[in-house]
N, C-alpha and C positions, 0 to 999 in steps of 0.2 A: 599280237606280242607274245604269243604260245611260245615261242622260243629264243625271244629276245636275249633272254636272261642266263642264256647258256654259259658254264663256267670255262669251256674252251671252246677256239675255232677250229676249223680244219685246216685251216690254213697254215704254211711252213712255220710261218713268223710267229705263230702264236704258239704252234707247238715247241717252239724254241725257248720262247718263253717259261711255257710250263714245265721246260725239263731243266730252268736253271738249280743249280745246286741247293738242294732243299734246307742245307744247316743255314744258307745266306738269307732264303726267304721266311723259313723260323725264326731264325733270331732278330734279323731287321724287321717283320711282323711283330714280334714278340717284344719290340722296343716300347712301342706305345702303350701294350698292356702293361709292361714293367713299369714305366713312367706312371701309371695311374695306380698300379698296385703300390707303390713304393710310397706314393704320397698316401696312398692309404696308410699304408705301415708307417711312416713316421707321423702323419697326423694323426692317426688312431692312436698308436704308442703313447704320444703326449696327453690325449684329451682321456684315455684309459688312466692312466696314470692319476690323472685329476680326479676322475669319478671314484678309482680306487681309494683315493684318501676319504673320499667325501660317504663312499657307501659301506654298508656293512658286509662281513661275509655271507651273513644269510640272505640276500638279496642277489649275491651271485649266486649262491647253490641253488637257489629257486630256479634261476633263469635256466641256469645247464642243466637243471633235470627236465625243466619244460623244452629245452633244443632235444633231448634227448627222445622224448616222447613225440617231437615232430617228426623228427627223422624217422622214427620206427612207424609210422603211422601214415607218412604221405606216400603216395602215389608217383607221383611225377618223378622223384628222385631213383625210384625202384624203375622206371622204364628211359633207357637212355634214349631220347630221341633225337637230341641232337648228335649223337655217335651215328646213330643210324640215317638220318638227314646226309652226315658229312660223305658217307657213303654214295651218296647220288651223284650221275654222271652230268646232271644239269639241273637249273633251278626253274620252275614252270609254276603254273597255277594249281596243278596236282599235288605236286610234292609239298608245295608252302601249304595249299590249304589242308591237305592230309595231317602234315605235323599239327598247323593250328589246330584245327579240332581235336585231334587227338589229345594235344597240351591241356587244352583248357578241361576235356572230360575227365581228364585224370586230377587235375586238380579240384576239380568240385566234386570228385572221387574220394580224395584227401582230408577235404573238409568233412563230407559226410563220416566218414570211419572216425575222425577226431570228435565230432558230435556226440558218437554213439558211446566213443572210451572215454567222455568227460565224467559220466555219472560212476562209471566203475571205478577210475581213480580216486574219485571222491570218497568211494566208498571204501578203497582200500586204505584211507587214511591219508593220500596226499595234500598237501596245502592247496588252499583255493586258489592262492596267486600263481600256484604254476598250473593250474587250470585254464584260468583265465590268460596267463600268458600264450597257453598252448592254442586256444582257440585264436586269439588273434593273430599268431603264426600263421595255421590253416588259412584265415582271411586273406590275409597277404601272398600266401602262396597261390590262390585262385588268379589273383590280380596281375601277378607275374607272370602267369601263362600267357594272358591277353599278347602279350608282346614278348615272348620266349622265340616266336618265329624270327624275329627283324633281328634278332641277338643271334641266332643259330645261322641266319643268312651272312653277316657279317664275319662270323667265325669259320664260316665253312670259307670263305674267302681271304682269311688270314688279315682281317682288317679290323685290327683292335684300337685305332686312336678314336672313333666315336666313342664307343661303349666305355672307354678308360674315362676320357673327359669327361662324359657324364658321370661317371660313376665319382670322379673325384670330385665335382661340384656338390653331389646329393650326399655324400660323405661328409665334407664339411660342412654341410648346413644341418644336418639332421642330429649333430651334437647338440645343438642349440636349446631344444625342448628337454633332454638327456639332463643338462646343467641347469636348467631352469626348475626342475624338478625335484634335483638332488638340493639344491639350495634351499629349496621352501618345504624340507622334511618330508617329502614325498618320493622317497628312495625307491618303493617299490615300483615306481612308475618310470622312473629313469630310463632302464637299458631298455623297455619294450618300448618305450617313445620314440628312442632311436630309431629302432628296428621301422617301425613305422612312419616314421619322417623320411629314411632312407628310400624304404620301398615307393612314396608317393612322388616323393622328387624324383625320384629316376623314372617312374612312368611319365610323368608331367614332360619329364626333358625326352625322353625316349618319342614322344608323341610329336613335338616340335620336330626333332631330327626327321623322323619317319614321313612327316610330311610336306619337309623340305628336300630332302634328298634321297628317298626310295620311293618316290610315287612310281617308279617303274614296277615295285613288286606289288604296288597297292592296284595299279590297272591290270595284273593278270587276272582271268576269271580262277579265282580260288574256288575248289571242288574238292571234295571227301570223294577217296577210291578206297574202296573195303581192300581189294588186293593189296594197294602198297602201304594200307594200314596196317595188314596182316604181317607184310614184309619189314615193316617198321618194328613192328612188336617182337618177331620172332628174333630180332638181330638185337633189338635195342633191349629187350628184357632182361638178356643174360649179361649185355654189358650195364644197363643200368642196376640190376639187381647187386654186381657185383661192385659197382660204385658204393650203391647205398649201403650194400656189406663192408666196405671198407671205411667208410664214415661210421657205420654204428661200432664198429671194431675200436676205434677210437674215442668212442662214447659207453661201452660197457662198462667202464670202472666209473664212471659218471651214478649211473645206473644202479652199481650196486653200494656205492656210499652214500649217495642221496638215499637208497630206500633202507638202509641196513644200520648205518651211523646217524645219517641226519644233514638238513641243508646246510646247517652254520659249517661243521668240519668240511663238507662238500665244497665251499665256497675257497677255503683255502686252499685243497688240491686245485680247484678250478685254477686259481692264478696261478700255481704253481706249475701246473700244465701247458697252460697259455704262454709262460714262460720258457718251457720247455720246446714249443712250437715255434719260437723267433725263427730257427734256422731254417725251419720249414718253409714259414711263410718268404723270405727272402727269396729263397728259391723257386718257390712255386709263382711268386709275380713273376718270373720270367719263363717258368720252363711248363708250367702245367696244362696251358693251352697248347703251346707251340708243340711241345714233346707230343701229344697227343697225336695231332693231325702228322708230325713228321715222321713217328713211327706206322700210323695209317698209309700214308703215301708210299713208305718204305717196305711194306710189309713183304714186298714180293723181291725185294733187293737185301738178302740175308748182309752180304758185306757192308753196303753202307748205312745200313740199320745196326750193325755192329759196333759200327765206328762212332754211331751218333748215340749210342748207350754208352761207349767205354767215355765219349766227352762229356756227358751229361753225369756219369758216377765220379768221374775227377772233379767235375764243378762240384756236385753235391759234398764230397767230401772234403775238398777246400773250404766252402762256407761253412758247413754246418761244424767239423770238428773245432776250431778254435774259438766260436761262440759258445757252443756245447762244455767246451773244456773252462771256460770261463763263469759261467752258470754253475758249474760244478765246485770249483775251488775259492771263489768268492759267495757263495750264495747267501749266507746270513747279511753280508754286507749291500750287497745288491738287492735284498728284498726289503731292508728296513729303508734305504735311501731313495727307494723309488715308492714305498706305499706304504712307510711308517713304523712304526712299532708294533702297533696291532696286527700286521701280518707276518710277525716273524714265526709262527708257528709252519708259515708256508716254506722256511728254506730247508729245513729236514726233508719234507717231500720233495722239491725241486733236486737236491743231489741225490735221493735215489732214482729219479726220474734221467739219470744221464745217459743209461743204456737206451733208453729209448728214443733218447734225442741225436744220441749217433747214428740209429739203425733206421728209426722212422723214414728220412728222407729217402735212404736206400730201397726200401719196402714199397714207398711212393712209387718209385721210379721204372720198378719193375711190375707192378701193377697194371701203369698206365701201356707200358712196352707190352702185355700179353693183350690187354684190350686193341691197343693202336694196331699190332700185329696180326689182329683176327682170331685169337685166341681168349674170348671173355671167360670162357669157363676155366681157364687157368687162373686168372684173377679173381675169380667166384671161390673157388678152393684155397688158396691162400687166404684171402679175407674171412672166410667162414673158419679157417684154422684159427687165424687171430681171436675172432670173438670167441670159440669155443675154450682157446687157450687161457684168455683173459676170465672168461667165467669161472673155470675150474681154478686156476691157480689162484686167480682173486679172490675167491671164497675161501680157498683154504688159505693162502697167506695173510688174506683180510681177516681170520675168525683169529689169527695168533699174533699180528702184528697189526692189526687196524689198517687206518690209511697209508700207512708206510708199507705193509704188505701188499695191498692193492698196487701201489707204484711199481713196485719189485715185481709183481708180476706181469706187469704192462711189458716192462724193459725182457724179461724171459721170453713173453710171447711173441714178442717181434724177433728175438735172438731165434727161437725153433722154429718158426715161419720162415724168414730166410735162408735158415738152414738147409728147410723141406724144399724149398723154390730151387736152391741151387744143385741139390741133388736128382730133383725129379726132372727139372725143366734147362737140365744144361744144355741143351741143343739151341736153347734161345740165348742162353747166358754164356757168354766165354769171359771169365773172370780170370785176370793175371793177377794172384794174389799177392805178389810184394807190391808190385806197382798200384795196384789198387787200393790194397788195405792195409798191408804190413806196413810201409814207410810211414803213414800217417798214424798209425799206433804207436811205433817206434817212437815219431815226433811227439807226440800227445804225451806218451809216458814219460820222455826227458824233459818237458815242458815242464809236467806237474812236479818233477823232482826240482826243477831248478825253483820252482816256484814256493814250493813247500821249504827250502833251504832258506831263500829269501825271505820268507814269511817271517824266520824266527828271530829274525835282527827285531831292536827295539825301534827303529825307524818310522815301520809301517803304523805301528798303534799310537804314534804320535800327531799321522796326520789327521786332518778332519774327513768325515765320511764320505763325502761327493770327492775329494782328492783322491784318498785309499782306493775308492772302488775305480775312478778313471785310470790310477796309477796299476792297479792290478790288471785291469782289461789291456791296458797297453804292453804290460811286461807279458801278459799270458800271448797274445795276436802277435808281438814281434818275435818272441822267441820259436813259437810253432812255426810261422814262414820261415824263418831262418834256418832250422833244423830240416824243415821238409825240403826247402831249396837245395841244402847243402846234402841231403840223401838223393836226390833226384833232380840235379841240375838241368842235363839234357833234356828228359820230359817234361817237366817245369817250362822250361824256356821254349820248347816247341808248343805246346799247347797254348800258352799266353798268345805267342805271335799267333796261332792260326785263329784265335779269338778276334786277336785286335783286324787280323784280314778280314775276319766276318764283319766286323763292326764297324771298318771304315768306310764313308760313305763314299769317297771318291775310287776306291778298289773295285764297286763292281761283284758280280759274282765270285767269290773264292771257289778254287779247286777243292775238291772234299779227297785230300789225299793224306792229312797227318792226323785224322781225329783217334 
């Protein structure tokens, strides 16, 4: 069975199938990932609101700080084995075995680094609870490595249904211990218990699925090959370090606040930052995995890759702008309505993070483009710039304006890094500024002016808080989309029609002619 798991056949029919428009394959393949991710977003949204009302900001600050150190110390995240594996033309015992043994070795290495760092962190004065959470995360990473190869095979084939279903079930059940600890005055165990439960449930369900549906992979003669491992590492390290740098660039502000201000203020910042991430979460549910593999398979087709990029930029802005605008304009009411009065200090932070909320999805899309197109060094440069920018600007503004200064530094760093990307790598990014950026900014500005004018009337203040929040969100979203459609009627209709053709089951593969 050495070659029974080949991705493509040499027969003409198989070749024709492999040449189906990738936008169709990526979107349809990503629908299951989207379904699972949106369930996670929806259910997790409600569950986390309830947990936030039950837990103190200190617990969230400690957990966020532990996540930063885990990201910094883990080796698996710094070697993009999945990305390197996606470049392989076939799936056989050699490619799978090499992936498996490398992934497990990296997980064990990360655990060893974490164990060595633990006494150093305690010596530097970090809370003991942060170290405990960090060690637990490192152990879980080793367990995840044992099943990483099966997820990689499924994603390599753009089969997201199994992982989405497993993830949805595991996520739903994983919150049971979190609520139990929170309700029994053991809030310090609540957040980490959810992560532990999710990982163990995911592993258990994956074990059942692999045994029932992926026995062909199990029967292959897994073996480790040094030359292939070196190939994985050469390609994967650059991509993985870039991805790790991207993650760290989103957590450097956590390190600055947690180290120099404290875990309780960090808790307020963490909730505000998570709210700022809502648009990115909605986008990543559909685009994160499918976009990477789409760009990877179109790396030699500049025209189709550019069409895919234009479509993803349009989707990013269309989703991001109205949500982020709502968070900016109605921040105090939204924070209090969702989390309670004790979390009101997060509102001012959320408003300052508006710039980051608008720019981050674009920045993530460009990073994925560079990796998928075979230029991970470009993504690494951008991500390192972001880290350095937040460290420098965050330290400066943080010393002047405390947490609000760090939030401002995050937005400015995104702006600077995006400007450099467009200037340095314009050969990969052909942006039509008015169509892609100008019209949405005009629509957002006009919407904000209309909202501010409407808020000056006496009516909003008389409404109950939940009704006031829903009314504000509805007003902002309707105004934004109405103005955006008026500014670009033809382009908007064409792209909505194009997405409809891609998603329509009875239509079959759509032609990629209008992205």
